[in-house]
N, CA, C and O of each residue as an XYZ file, in Angstrom:
832
protein
N     -75.496   -121.134   -110.246
C     -75.457   -122.153   -111.287
C     -75.194   -123.507   -110.648
O     -74.143   -123.701   -110.037
N     -76.106   -124.431   -110.772
C     -75.935   -125.770   -110.215
C     -74.935   -126.553   -111.058
O     -74.939   -126.475   -112.286
N     -74.079   -127.309   -110.372
C     -73.116   -128.145   -111.079
C     -72.639   -129.244   -110.151
O     -72.766   -129.132   -108.932
N     -72.094   -130.298   -110.719
C     -71.554   -131.404   -109.938
C     -70.164   -131.027   -109.457
O     -69.321   -130.638   -110.266
N     -69.901   -131.133   -108.149
C     -68.605   -130.752   -107.596
C     -67.932   -131.924   -106.898
O     -66.954   -131.732   -106.176
N     -68.441   -133.133   -107.103
C     -67.840   -134.308   -106.493
C     -66.666   -134.837   -107.309
O     -66.288   -134.228   -108.309
N     -66.080   -135.970   -106.893
C     -64.945   -136.554   -107.618
C     -65.390   -137.128   -108.967
O     -66.225   -138.032   -109.008
N     -64.840   -136.612   -110.065
C     -65.304   -137.014   -111.391
C     -64.798   -138.397   -111.775
O     -65.434   -139.081   -112.578
N     -63.661   -138.826   -111.215
C     -63.166   -140.173   -111.530
C     -64.138   -141.237   -111.010
O     -64.190   -142.350   -111.534
N     -64.886   -140.891   -110.001
C     -65.904   -141.804   -109.479
C     -66.994   -142.050   -110.527
O     -67.563   -143.140   -110.597
N     -67.277   -141.029   -111.338
C     -68.294   -141.176   -112.382
C     -67.834   -142.149   -113.455
O     -68.618   -142.961   -113.947
N     -66.552   -142.062   -113.817
C     -66.020   -143.008   -114.811
C     -66.079   -144.432   -114.279
O     -66.450   -145.353   -115.006
N     -65.719   -144.614   -113.028
C     -65.751   -145.959   -112.444
C     -67.175   -146.488   -112.396
O     -67.399   -147.686   -112.568
N     -68.132   -145.610   -112.165
C     -69.527   -146.070   -112.119
C     -69.985   -146.559   -113.479
O     -70.764   -147.509   -113.562
N     -69.517   -145.930   -114.547
C     -69.895   -146.351   -115.895
C     -68.985   -147.447   -116.436
O     -69.212   -147.955   -117.534
N     -67.948   -147.816   -115.668
C     -67.007   -148.879   -116.029
C     -66.275   -148.578   -117.342
O     -65.931   -149.492   -118.092
N     -66.044   -147.297   -117.609
C     -65.303   -146.913   -118.802
C     -64.799   -145.486   -118.612
O     -65.325   -144.735   -117.790
N     -63.774   -145.120   -119.381
C     -63.239   -143.775   -119.301
C     -64.159   -142.804   -120.028
O     -64.490   -142.999   -121.198
N     -64.564   -141.762   -119.325
C     -65.367   -140.706   -119.921
C     -64.514   -139.485   -120.247
O     -65.024   -138.496   -120.773
N     -63.218   -139.549   -119.939
C     -62.254   -138.486   -120.243
C     -62.715   -137.142   -119.670
O     -62.839   -136.142   -120.377
N     -62.964   -137.168   -118.358
C     -63.421   -135.972   -117.660
C     -62.274   -135.188   -117.028
O     -62.482   -134.070   -116.556
N     -61.058   -135.758   -117.012
C     -59.930   -135.113   -116.347
C     -58.794   -134.764   -117.308
O     -57.680   -134.489   -116.861
N     -59.047   -134.770   -118.594
C     -58.016   -134.387   -119.537
C     -56.881   -135.392   -119.617
O     -57.145   -136.593   -119.683
N     -55.622   -134.949   -119.613
C     -54.472   -135.852   -119.786
C     -54.383   -136.962   -118.746
O     -53.839   -138.029   -119.027
N     -54.910   -136.723   -117.549
C     -54.845   -137.754   -116.509
C     -55.534   -139.036   -116.956
O     -55.143   -140.129   -116.546
N     -56.555   -138.908   -117.792
C     -57.305   -140.082   -118.230
C     -56.472   -140.984   -119.135
O     -56.775   -142.169   -119.272
N     -55.427   -140.437   -119.753
C     -54.571   -141.222   -120.638
C     -53.369   -141.811   -119.920
O     -52.563   -142.507   -120.537
N     -53.236   -141.545   -118.629
C     -52.081   -142.022   -117.878
C     -52.482   -143.152   -116.938
O     -53.662   -143.463   -116.774
N     -51.472   -143.751   -116.329
C     -51.728   -144.821   -115.369
C     -52.250   -144.285   -114.041
O     -52.601   -145.067   -113.157
N     -52.307   -142.954   -113.885
C     -52.882   -142.373   -112.681
C     -54.404   -142.433   -112.681
O     -55.041   -142.199   -111.654
N     -54.974   -142.743   -113.823
C     -56.432   -142.827   -113.915
C     -56.936   -143.942   -112.994
O     -56.509   -145.088   -113.137
N     -57.833   -143.633   -112.052
C     -58.301   -144.647   -111.100
C     -58.936   -145.868   -111.751
O     -58.895   -146.955   -111.175
N     -59.519   -145.720   -112.927
C     -60.181   -146.860   -113.549
C     -59.159   -147.896   -114.025
O     -59.514   -149.052   -114.257
N     -57.897   -147.490   -114.170
C     -56.841   -148.437   -114.516
C     -56.532   -149.357   -113.338
O     -56.206   -150.531   -113.516
N     -56.641   -148.804   -112.134
C     -56.303   -149.585   -110.933
C     -57.531   -150.231   -110.295
O     -57.440   -151.289   -109.674
N     -58.690   -149.571   -110.460
C     -59.916   -150.090   -109.831
C     -61.049   -150.089   -110.859
O     -61.939   -149.241   -110.790
N     -61.028   -151.016   -111.798
C     -62.044   -151.028   -112.864
C     -63.365   -151.664   -112.426
O     -63.896   -152.557   -113.087
N     -63.870   -151.187   -111.311
C     -65.150   -151.670   -110.802
C     -65.879   -150.491   -110.188
O     -65.246   -149.488   -109.860
N     -67.199   -150.581   -110.022
C     -67.975   -149.443   -109.510
C     -67.506   -149.018   -108.128
O     -66.996   -149.842   -107.369
N     -67.673   -147.732   -107.787
C     -67.257   -147.238   -106.467
C     -68.210   -147.719   -105.384
O     -69.287   -148.242   -105.668
N     -67.800   -147.536   -104.158
C     -68.650   -147.910   -103.035
C     -68.112   -149.126   -102.304
O     -67.229   -149.829   -102.795
N     -68.656   -149.355   -101.133
C     -68.175   -150.432   -100.274
C     -68.319   -151.806   -100.916
O     -67.474   -152.682   -100.734
N     -69.406   -151.982   -101.674
C     -69.666   -153.288   -102.277
C     -69.484   -153.274   -103.791
O     -69.953   -154.176   -104.485
N     -68.806   -152.254   -104.300
C     -68.664   -152.129   -105.740
C     -67.950   -153.290   -106.382
O     -68.304   -153.694   -107.490
N     -66.931   -153.851   -105.701
C     -66.158   -154.934   -106.282
C     -66.948   -156.239   -106.315
O     -66.804   -157.038   -107.241
N     -67.786   -156.449   -105.294
C     -68.445   -157.744   -105.130
C     -69.865   -157.793   -105.686
O     -70.409   -158.872   -105.923
N     -70.464   -156.618   -105.891
C     -71.869   -156.608   -106.299
C     -72.019   -157.068   -107.741
O     -71.313   -156.594   -108.630
N     -72.943   -157.995   -107.964
C     -73.246   -158.475   -109.310
C     -74.660   -158.029   -109.660
O     -75.631   -158.493   -109.063
N     -74.767   -157.132   -110.623
C     -76.074   -156.593   -110.997
C     -76.677   -157.396   -112.135
O     -75.993   -157.775   -113.086
N     -77.963   -157.644   -112.016
C     -78.685   -158.289   -113.099
C     -78.987   -157.244   -114.172
O     -79.675   -156.257   -113.909
N     -78.476   -157.463   -115.369
C     -78.665   -156.496   -116.440
C     -80.087   -156.489   -116.965
O     -80.518   -157.456   -117.592
N     -80.828   -155.410   -116.720
C     -82.185   -155.279   -117.221
C     -82.205   -154.252   -118.342
O     -81.244   -153.506   -118.530
N     -83.292   -154.219   -119.076
C     -83.429   -153.260   -120.166
C     -83.425   -151.838   -119.630
O     -82.795   -150.955   -120.212
N     -84.121   -151.612   -118.528
C     -84.169   -150.279   -117.942
C     -82.787   -149.829   -117.474
O     -82.406   -148.677   -117.681
N     -82.035   -150.733   -116.845
C     -80.709   -150.378   -116.356
C     -79.793   -149.991   -117.510
O     -79.020   -149.039   -117.397
N     -79.872   -150.711   -118.601
C     -79.040   -150.386   -119.763
C     -79.372   -149.005   -120.301
O     -78.473   -148.232   -120.632
N     -80.658   -148.692   -120.389
C     -81.077   -147.378   -120.881
C     -80.652   -146.274   -119.914
O     -80.195   -145.212   -120.339
N     -80.803   -146.527   -118.620
C     -80.431   -145.538   -117.618
C     -78.943   -145.234   -117.662
O     -78.537   -144.076   -117.555
N     -78.129   -146.272   -117.821
C     -76.688   -146.071   -117.859
C     -76.275   -145.255   -119.079
O     -75.354   -144.444   -118.981
N     -76.922   -145.443   -120.215
C     -76.599   -144.648   -121.399
C     -76.946   -143.176   -121.179
O     -76.209   -142.282   -121.595
N     -78.089   -142.940   -120.514
C     -78.478   -141.554   -120.226
C     -77.493   -140.903   -119.259
O     -77.081   -139.761   -119.463
N     -77.120   -141.622   -118.220
C     -76.179   -141.086   -117.249
C     -74.813   -140.835   -117.890
O     -74.136   -139.856   -117.573
N     -74.424   -141.722   -118.783
C     -73.142   -141.563   -119.464
C     -73.124   -140.278   -120.295
O     -72.154   -139.522   -120.250
N     -74.194   -140.032   -121.049
C     -74.269   -138.826   -121.880
C     -74.270   -137.573   -121.005
O     -73.587   -136.597   -121.318
N     -75.027   -137.596   -119.920
C     -75.078   -136.457   -119.002
C     -73.706   -136.126   -118.452
O     -73.315   -134.961   -118.388
N     -72.982   -137.154   -118.057
C     -71.697   -136.936   -117.405
C     -70.623   -136.515   -118.390
O     -69.746   -135.726   -118.040
N     -70.669   -137.017   -119.599
C     -69.681   -136.609   -120.608
C     -69.798   -135.120   -120.888
O     -68.789   -134.418   -120.956
N     -71.018   -134.634   -121.049
C     -71.225   -133.227   -121.388
C     -71.385   -132.320   -120.168
O     -71.479   -131.102   -120.315
N     -71.416   -132.899   -118.967
C     -71.513   -132.092   -117.759
C     -72.853   -131.406   -117.586
O     -72.917   -130.244   -117.183
N     -73.934   -132.131   -117.893
C     -75.278   -131.557   -117.818
C     -76.043   -132.236   -116.686
O     -75.971   -133.454   -116.530
N     -76.764   -131.460   -115.906
C     -77.562   -132.030   -114.825
C     -78.902   -132.558   -115.354
O     -79.254   -132.347   -116.514
N     -79.631   -133.240   -114.484
C     -80.801   -134.012   -114.915
C     -81.889   -133.161   -115.556
O     -82.368   -133.489   -116.642
N     -82.285   -132.081   -114.907
C     -83.383   -131.271   -115.434
C     -83.009   -130.645   -116.770
O     -83.824   -130.602   -117.691
N     -81.780   -130.163   -116.872
C     -81.336   -129.563   -118.121
C     -81.285   -130.604   -119.243
O     -81.630   -130.310   -120.388
N     -80.853   -131.818   -118.906
C     -80.788   -132.873   -119.916
C     -82.185   -133.229   -120.426
O     -82.384   -133.444   -121.621
N     -83.143   -133.288   -119.509
C     -84.516   -133.589   -119.932
C     -85.071   -132.477   -120.823
O     -85.789   -132.750   -121.785
N     -84.742   -131.236   -120.505
C     -85.177   -130.126   -121.363
C     -84.584   -130.254   -122.759
O     -85.259   -129.974   -123.750
N     -83.326   -130.675   -122.844
C     -82.711   -130.912   -124.150
C     -83.471   -131.990   -124.913
O     -83.731   -131.859   -126.109
N     -83.824   -133.062   -124.196
C     -84.543   -134.156   -124.870
C     -85.900   -133.688   -125.375
O     -86.275   -133.994   -126.507
N     -86.640   -132.952   -124.554
C     -87.969   -132.511   -124.971
C     -87.887   -131.595   -126.188
O     -88.738   -131.663   -127.075
N     -86.869   -130.741   -126.235
C     -86.696   -129.882   -127.405
C     -86.300   -130.706   -128.629
O     -86.775   -130.452   -129.735
N     -85.426   -131.695   -128.425
C     -85.021   -132.557   -129.537
C     -86.203   -133.359   -130.076
O     -86.291   -133.627   -131.274
N     -87.102   -133.734   -129.183
C     -88.270   -134.519   -129.590
C     -89.247   -133.690   -130.421
O     -89.977   -134.229   -131.253
N     -89.256   -132.375   -130.191
C     -90.148   -131.503   -130.950
C     -89.603   -131.175   -132.338
O     -90.360   -130.785   -133.227
N     -88.314   -131.329   -132.521
C     -87.706   -130.995   -133.804
C     -87.932   -132.095   -134.830
O     -88.218   -133.239   -134.479
N     -87.801   -131.738   -136.087
C     -87.884   -132.728   -137.143
C     -86.603   -133.553   -137.177
O     -85.536   -133.079   -136.788
N     -86.720   -134.790   -137.646
C     -85.548   -135.654   -137.736
C     -85.528   -136.682   -136.629
O     -86.526   -136.892   -135.940
N     -84.390   -137.319   -136.463
C     -84.216   -138.382   -135.473
C     -83.930   -137.746   -134.111
O     -82.988   -136.967   -133.962
N     -84.746   -138.084   -133.136
C     -84.662   -137.424   -131.825
C     -83.296   -137.596   -131.190
O     -82.734   -136.632   -130.668
N     -82.747   -138.807   -131.224
C     -81.454   -139.049   -130.596
C     -80.341   -138.225   -131.212
O     -79.487   -137.696   -130.500
N     -80.347   -138.116   -132.533
C     -79.320   -137.319   -133.206
C     -79.518   -135.831   -132.925
O     -78.546   -135.091   -132.768
N     -80.763   -135.400   -132.861
C     -81.031   -133.999   -132.501
C     -80.495   -133.681   -131.111
O     -79.956   -132.600   -130.875
N     -80.649   -134.639   -130.191
C     -80.179   -134.448   -128.824
C     -78.660   -134.277   -128.776
O     -78.148   -133.344   -128.158
N     -77.957   -135.184   -129.431
C     -76.496   -135.099   -129.436
C     -76.019   -133.839   -130.153
O     -75.012   -133.243   -129.769
N     -76.739   -133.440   -131.188
C     -76.350   -132.242   -131.936
C     -76.437   -130.993   -131.040
O     -75.549   -130.141   -131.070
N     -77.505   -130.895   -130.249
C     -77.639   -129.751   -129.353
C     -76.552   -129.745   -128.280
O     -76.050   -128.684   -127.906
N     -76.192   -130.919   -127.792
C     -75.132   -130.999   -126.789
C     -73.783   -130.617   -127.388
O     -72.966   -129.974   -126.729
N     -73.552   -131.013   -128.641
C     -72.286   -130.681   -129.293
C     -72.164   -129.182   -129.557
O     -71.058   -128.642   -129.558
N     -73.280   -128.513   -129.778
C     -73.255   -127.092   -130.114
C     -73.173   -126.190   -128.887
O     -73.163   -124.967   -129.023
N     -73.116   -126.771   -127.699
C     -72.892   -125.972   -126.490
C     -71.546   -125.268   -126.600
O     -70.596   -125.821   -127.154
N     -71.467   -124.069   -126.083
C     -70.245   -123.285   -126.215
C     -69.070   -123.947   -125.503
O     -67.954   -123.945   -126.022
N     -69.309   -124.514   -124.317
C     -68.190   -125.155   -123.614
C     -67.672   -126.363   -124.384
O     -66.475   -126.649   -124.341
N     -68.552   -127.078   -125.089
C     -68.095   -128.210   -125.885
C     -67.284   -127.745   -127.094
O     -66.316   -128.401   -127.477
N     -67.670   -126.625   -127.694
C     -66.917   -126.107   -128.840
C     -65.514   -125.690   -128.399
O     -64.541   -125.929   -129.114
N     -65.409   -125.070   -127.226
C     -64.097   -124.711   -126.697
C     -63.258   -125.967   -126.471
O     -62.054   -125.967   -126.727
N     -63.888   -127.026   -125.996
C     -63.193   -128.298   -125.804
C     -62.767   -128.896   -127.145
O     -61.635   -129.358   -127.288
N     -63.666   -128.887   -128.120
C     -63.356   -129.444   -129.444
C     -62.251   -128.651   -130.151
O     -61.519   -129.204   -130.972
N     -62.131   -127.371   -129.835
C     -61.108   -126.537   -130.460
C     -59.732   -126.746   -129.830
O     -58.757   -126.123   -130.251
N     -59.646   -127.632   -128.810
C     -58.381   -127.948   -128.123
C     -57.875   -126.802   -127.254
O     -56.689   -126.758   -126.926
N     -58.747   -125.883   -126.881
C     -58.355   -124.824   -125.949
C     -58.437   -125.318   -124.518
O     -57.692   -124.856   -123.654
N     -59.333   -126.248   -124.264
C     -59.487   -126.826   -122.935
C     -59.144   -128.299   -122.953
O     -59.533   -129.016   -123.875
N     -58.416   -128.764   -121.937
C     -58.038   -130.174   -121.876
C     -59.236   -131.063   -121.566
O     -59.235   -132.247   -121.902
N     -60.249   -130.503   -120.933
C     -61.472   -131.239   -120.614
C     -62.645   -130.289   -120.768
O     -62.465   -129.077   -120.888
N     -63.836   -130.843   -120.764
C     -65.012   -129.979   -120.885
C     -65.192   -129.119   -119.649
O     -65.708   -128.006   -119.749
N     -64.781   -129.606   -118.486
C     -64.892   -128.788   -117.275
C     -63.931   -127.595   -117.329
O     -64.272   -126.497   -116.890
N     -62.734   -127.817   -117.868
C     -61.808   -126.694   -118.024
C     -62.326   -125.715   -119.074
O     -62.213   -124.501   -118.906
N     -62.890   -126.240   -120.149
C     -63.480   -125.377   -121.177
C     -64.633   -124.566   -120.596
O     -64.797   -123.394   -120.933
N     -65.426   -125.179   -119.731
C     -66.540   -124.470   -119.099
C     -66.022   -123.324   -118.223
O     -66.627   -122.254   -118.157
N     -64.906   -123.566   -117.562
C     -64.323   -122.515   -116.722
C     -63.839   -121.343   -117.573
O     -64.003   -120.186   -117.185
N     -63.245   -121.634   -118.729
C     -62.817   -120.554   -119.623
C     -64.005   -119.677   -120.022
O     -63.903   -118.451   -120.049
N     -65.130   -120.323   -120.329
C     -66.317   -119.575   -120.741
C     -66.840   -118.737   -119.584
O     -67.136   -117.554   -119.757
N     -66.958   -119.340   -118.404
C     -67.502   -118.627   -117.256
C     -66.638   -117.424   -116.858
O     -67.153   -116.436   -116.334
N     -65.342   -117.507   -117.105
C     -64.439   -116.421   -116.716
C     -64.294   -115.368   -117.810
O     -63.493   -114.442   -117.681
N     -65.065   -115.507   -118.883
C     -65.107   -114.461   -119.889
C     -63.970   -114.463   -120.891
O     -63.659   -113.425   -121.473
N     -63.340   -115.620   -121.102
C     -62.224   -115.697   -122.050
C     -62.667   -115.960   -123.492
O     -61.848   -115.893   -124.408
N     -63.951   -116.257   -123.703
C     -64.412   -116.714   -125.013
C     -65.337   -115.674   -125.644
O     -66.202   -115.102   -124.980
N     -65.135   -115.446   -126.925
C     -65.962   -114.515   -127.694
C     -66.744   -115.278   -128.753
O     -66.239   -116.234   -129.342
N     -67.971   -114.854   -128.989
C     -68.795   -115.380   -130.075
C     -69.150   -114.211   -130.982
O     -69.851   -113.283   -130.580
N     -68.655   -114.274   -132.205
C     -68.844   -113.174   -133.164
C     -68.352   -111.840   -132.588
O     -68.958   -110.790   -132.799
N     -67.225   -111.916   -131.847
C     -66.619   -110.704   -131.300
C     -67.194   -110.210   -129.992
O     -66.708   -109.222   -129.441
N     -68.223   -110.876   -129.479
C     -68.847   -110.456   -128.224
C     -68.607   -111.514   -127.148
O     -68.698   -112.712   -127.415
N     -68.305   -111.069   -125.949
C     -68.032   -111.987   -124.853
C     -69.306   -112.710   -124.428
O     -70.350   -112.088   -124.233
N     -69.207   -114.020   -124.287
C     -70.327   -114.846   -123.822
C     -69.827   -115.663   -122.637
O     -68.813   -116.353   -122.741
N     -70.529   -115.589   -121.516
C     -70.109   -116.285   -120.298
C     -71.077   -117.394   -119.901
O     -71.081   -117.829   -118.750
N     -71.886   -117.849   -120.832
C     -72.868   -118.906   -120.558
C     -72.403   -120.194   -121.237
O     -72.450   -120.282   -122.464
N     -71.953   -121.199   -120.473
C     -71.435   -122.431   -121.089
C     -72.454   -123.155   -121.964
O     -72.080   -123.819   -122.931
N     -73.737   -123.032   -121.631
C     -74.770   -123.736   -122.392
C     -75.229   -122.965   -123.620
O     -76.132   -123.412   -124.326
N     -74.618   -121.809   -123.886
C     -74.972   -121.034   -125.087
C     -74.818   -121.925   -126.314
O     -73.792   -122.581   -126.498
N     -75.866   -121.937   -127.160
C     -75.853   -122.821   -128.332
C     -75.427   -122.048   -129.572
O     -76.086   -121.095   -129.987
N     -74.320   -122.475   -130.149
C     -73.805   -121.821   -131.349
C     -74.672   -122.179   -132.554
O     -75.347   -123.208   -132.569
N     -74.640   -121.320   -133.548
C     -75.395   -121.529   -134.785
C     -74.435   -121.610   -135.963
O     -73.260   -121.256   -135.866
N     -74.970   -122.083   -137.062
C     -74.153   -122.162   -138.265
C     -73.637   -120.780   -138.650
O     -74.409   -119.825   -138.734
N     -72.340   -120.677   -138.881
C     -71.731   -119.405   -139.249
C     -71.130   -118.630   -138.095
O     -70.420   -117.650   -138.319
N     -71.399   -119.046   -136.861
C     -70.831   -118.345   -135.704
C     -69.320   -118.528   -135.653
O     -68.796   -119.598   -135.966
N     -68.640   -117.474   -135.256
C     -67.182   -117.512   -135.090
C     -66.872   -117.444   -133.600
O     -67.188   -116.457   -132.936
N     -66.254   -118.497   -133.082
C     -65.897   -118.582   -131.666
C     -64.392   -118.378   -131.559
O     -63.619   -119.050   -132.242
N     -63.977   -117.451   -130.702
C     -62.558   -117.133   -130.589
C     -62.202   -116.847   -129.138
O     -63.078   -116.699   -128.286
N     -60.907   -116.771   -128.870
C     -60.403   -116.416   -127.551
C     -60.017   -114.945   -127.522
O     -59.603   -114.393   -128.541
N     -60.147   -114.309   -126.371
C     -59.713   -112.925   -126.219
C     -58.207   -112.825   -126.461
O     -57.476   -113.794   -126.257
N     -57.753   -111.668   -126.891
C     -56.340   -111.476   -127.196
C     -55.456   -111.778   -125.993
O     -54.413   -112.416   -126.137
N     -55.856   -111.333   -124.825
C     -55.051   -111.581   -123.634
C     -55.031   -113.066   -123.283
O     -54.025   -113.580   -122.794
N     -56.142   -113.750   -123.536
C     -56.229   -115.176   -123.208
C     -55.302   -116.007   -124.088
O     -54.808   -117.047   -123.653
N     -55.060   -115.566   -125.312
C     -54.245   -116.346   -126.247
C     -52.810   -116.535   -125.772
O     -52.123   -117.455   -126.216
N     -52.360   -115.674   -124.880
C     -50.998   -115.793   -124.365
C     -50.931   -116.582   -123.062
O     -49.851   -116.728   -122.490
N     -52.057   -117.089   -122.587
C     -52.055   -117.871   -121.349
C     -51.300   -119.182   -121.556
O     -51.437   -119.840   -122.587
N     -50.507   -119.544   -120.561
C     -49.674   -120.746   -120.675
C     -50.533   -121.988   -120.840
O     -50.208   -122.865   -121.640
N     -51.629   -122.072   -120.092
C     -52.454   -123.278   -120.136
C     -53.082   -123.463   -121.517
O     -53.202   -124.591   -121.995
N     -53.481   -122.374   -122.158
C     -54.085   -122.471   -123.487
C     -53.049   -122.910   -124.512
O     -53.313   -123.794   -125.327
N     -51.877   -122.297   -124.473
C     -50.831   -122.670   -125.428
C     -50.352   -124.101   -125.200
O     -50.044   -124.818   -126.152
N     -50.291   -124.509   -123.942
C     -49.906   -125.889   -123.639
C     -50.926   -126.871   -124.210
O     -50.548   -127.894   -124.782
N     -52.201   -126.571   -124.059
C     -53.239   -127.456   -124.598
C     -53.147   -127.551   -126.115
O     -53.257   -128.641   -126.676
N     -52.948   -126.421   -126.780
C     -52.853   -126.437   -128.238
C     -51.644   -127.221   -128.713
O     -51.694   -127.863   -129.763
N     -50.555   -127.177   -127.950
C     -49.325   -127.853   -128.364
C     -49.330   -129.341   -128.050
O     -48.695   -130.122   -128.758
N     -50.034   -129.744   -127.003
C     -49.919   -131.128   -126.530
C     -51.136   -131.994   -126.828
O     -50.998   -133.208   -126.984
N     -52.314   -131.405   -126.908
C     -53.506   -132.220   -127.153
C     -53.530   -132.677   -128.608
O     -53.367   -131.871   -129.524
N     -53.731   -133.951   -128.807
C     -53.706   -134.487   -130.167
C     -55.073   -134.748   -130.758
O     -55.198   -135.504   -131.722
N     -56.106   -134.131   -130.194
C     -57.449   -134.375   -130.713
C     -57.635   -133.687   -132.063
O     -57.154   -132.575   -132.286
N     -58.341   -134.373   -132.953
C     -58.679   -133.794   -134.245
C     -59.903   -132.890   -134.113
O     -60.888   -133.257   -133.472
N     -59.834   -131.721   -134.717
C     -60.996   -130.840   -134.727
C     -62.042   -131.436   -135.661
O     -61.709   -131.774   -136.797
N     -63.293   -131.577   -135.228
C     -64.318   -132.228   -136.057
C     -64.572   -131.460   -137.353
O     -64.328   -130.255   -137.419
N     -65.060   -132.153   -138.382
C     -65.262   -131.513   -139.699
C     -66.266   -130.369   -139.687
O     -66.225   -129.510   -140.567
N     -67.163   -130.338   -138.711
C     -68.160   -129.261   -138.704
C     -67.609   -127.962   -138.123
O     -68.306   -126.949   -138.087
N     -66.348   -127.992   -137.664
C     -65.663   -126.792   -137.206
C     -64.485   -126.499   -138.126
O     -63.809   -127.420   -138.583
N     -64.240   -125.233   -138.395
C     -63.112   -124.824   -139.227
C     -62.192   -123.933   -138.406
O     -62.593   -122.866   -137.941
N     -60.956   -124.383   -138.236
C     -59.997   -123.649   -137.422
C     -59.407   -122.488   -138.213
O     -59.279   -122.563   -139.435
N     -59.052   -121.423   -137.517
C     -58.429   -120.254   -138.119
C     -57.770   -119.415   -137.058
O     -57.755   -119.794   -135.887
N     -57.229   -118.291   -137.442
C     -56.612   -117.389   -136.472
C     -55.501   -118.027   -135.682
O     -55.403   -117.828   -134.471
N     -54.638   -118.815   -136.370
C     -53.512   -119.500   -135.736
C     -53.963   -120.448   -134.626
O     -53.251   -120.658   -133.645
N     -55.155   -121.014   -134.797
C     -55.669   -121.970   -133.818
C     -56.490   -121.363   -132.714
O     -57.036   -122.096   -131.888
N     -56.601   -120.044   -132.666
C     -57.345   -119.373   -131.597
C     -58.750   -118.973   -132.039
O     -59.406   -118.170   -131.376
N     -59.207   -119.522   -133.144
C     -60.532   -119.168   -133.663
C     -61.103   -120.358   -134.425
O     -60.389   -121.014   -135.184
N     -62.369   -120.631   -134.227
C     -63.056   -121.683   -134.977
C     -64.386   -121.139   -135.480
O     -65.022   -120.307   -134.832
N     -64.792   -121.625   -136.649
C     -66.063   -121.229   -137.249
C     -66.954   -122.455   -137.360
O     -66.509   -123.519   -137.791
N     -68.213   -122.302   -136.970
C     -69.176   -123.405   -137.089
C     -69.604   -123.480   -138.553
O     -70.471   -122.725   -138.994
N     -68.994   -124.389   -139.295
C     -69.265   -124.498   -140.725
C     -70.653   -125.073   -140.988
O     -71.363   -124.625   -141.889
N     -71.026   -126.064   -140.196
C     -72.293   -126.753   -140.419
C     -72.739   -127.382   -139.111
O     -71.993   -127.393   -138.132
N     -73.956   -127.904   -139.096
C     -74.433   -128.618   -137.919
C     -73.757   -129.985   -137.863
O     -73.600   -130.632   -138.899
N     -73.354   -130.438   -136.676
C     -72.655   -131.729   -136.577
C     -73.552   -132.897   -136.946
O     -74.702   -132.968   -136.512
N     -73.025   -133.806   -137.742
C     -73.720   -135.043   -138.100
C     -73.329   -136.137   -137.104
O     -72.309   -136.034   -136.423
N     -74.148   -137.176   -137.029
C     -73.892   -138.237   -136.043
C     -72.533   -138.894   -136.255
O     -71.859   -139.237   -135.283
N     -72.122   -139.075   -137.496
C     -70.846   -139.748   -137.744
C     -69.651   -138.901   -137.321
O     -68.528   -139.400   -137.247
N     -69.892   -137.615   -137.042
C     -68.812   -136.730   -136.610
C     -68.776   -136.554   -135.095
O     -67.939   -135.820   -134.570
N     -69.686   -137.229   -134.393
C     -69.760   -137.129   -132.929
C     -69.213   -138.420   -132.351
O     -69.832   -139.476   -132.482
N     -68.055   -138.340   -131.712
C     -67.339   -139.550   -131.297
C     -67.597   -139.957   -129.847
O     -66.772   -140.655   -129.258
N     -68.690   -139.550   -129.270
C     -68.980   -139.938   -127.887
C     -69.537   -141.366   -127.871
O     -70.348   -141.715   -128.728
N     -69.114   -142.198   -126.906
C     -69.550   -143.603   -126.849
C     -70.932   -143.752   -126.229
O     -71.084   -144.362   -125.171
N     -71.930   -143.197   -126.887
C     -73.295   -143.200   -126.351
C     -74.243   -143.754   -127.404
O     -74.173   -143.382   -128.576
N     -75.130   -144.644   -126.977
C     -76.186   -145.153   -127.864
C     -77.442   -144.326   -127.603
O     -78.223   -144.610   -126.694
N     -77.608   -143.312   -128.414
C     -78.678   -142.342   -128.158
C     -80.068   -142.945   -128.306
O     -81.026   -142.425   -127.734
N     -80.197   -144.035   -129.066
C     -81.514   -144.658   -129.229
C     -82.035   -145.199   -127.896
O     -83.242   -145.201   -127.658
N     -81.132   -145.655   -127.028
C     -81.552   -146.162   -125.720
C     -82.029   -145.012   -124.823
O     -82.922   -145.200   -123.997
N     -81.438   -143.833   -124.984
C     -81.889   -142.671   -124.210
C     -83.303   -142.291   -124.628
O     -84.141   -141.968   -123.785
N     -83.564   -142.329   -125.926
C     -84.906   -142.016   -126.422
C     -85.918   -143.036   -125.899
O     -87.025   -142.668   -125.506
N     -85.543   -144.310   -125.895
C     -86.438   -145.336   -125.358
C     -86.733   -145.099   -123.883
O     -87.857   -145.313   -123.429
N     -85.729   -144.660   -123.139
C     -85.922   -144.420   -121.706
C     -86.916   -143.294   -121.472
O     -87.819   -143.433   -120.647
N     -86.765   -142.184   -122.179
C     -87.651   -141.028   -121.982
C     -89.016   -141.241   -122.611
O     -89.960   -140.527   -122.276
N     -89.144   -142.196   -123.506
C     -90.421   -142.444   -124.180
C     -91.380   -143.257   -123.353
O     -92.549   -143.389   -123.716
N     -90.908   -143.819   -122.226
C     -91.774   -144.672   -121.433
C     -92.838   -143.880   -120.687
O     -93.651   -144.462   -119.970
C-alpha cells in the first residue's frame, strides 16, 4: 500500500496553514507552523511566488489530498468518478472522501488524526455491520453501522481520544453504543464538511 511517510508538519508549512495532521500537537505551541509560518526548504522564507490561477488551483488540490491522506492517482480516480455522477462534481468529490472508513473513524473521535484512524482500520480494530474491514478507503453507505471491536474499546488511546477530543460528530453520523458505534444516517452535505478547501478550484484544475 503506497502512502506518504515523510514529515507531515512540512505539508502544513507548505500550504501555509494548519491541516491538523498530527492531532493534539496541532493545537499546541509545538506545532512548527507557529514558529515557522513559511514554506519549507532553503529558500522558503525568502522566496516570493507570483500568484497565478494555476498555482491557486494546484494548492487547493494538494490541500485536499493531504487532509484526507490520499495520493495523486487515487485522488484523480475519485475526481473522475465524481465527475460521472449526477450533481455538483466538487461536492461529490468531497462526499466520497468523507465516506472513507478512515475518515469516519476520525469523525467518530476514535482517532486523534486521520493517520491514526487509518492505522486502527489497517490493524483490524474497526467493524462495518459487524464484519471486520481493514481497507481505509472502504466507502461506507447510508445505513452502515461502524463500530470498534470489543477488545479495542478498552484501549487506553481510544478512551483518551473520546475523553479529550472536543470535535463535534457531524450531523450525517449518529453516535451510539456509548460512543463506540456510529451509524451513517445520510450522505454528507457540503455545509456539514468543515475542511478548508474550495472544491470548485479543484474541478477547474482537472477540467483543463
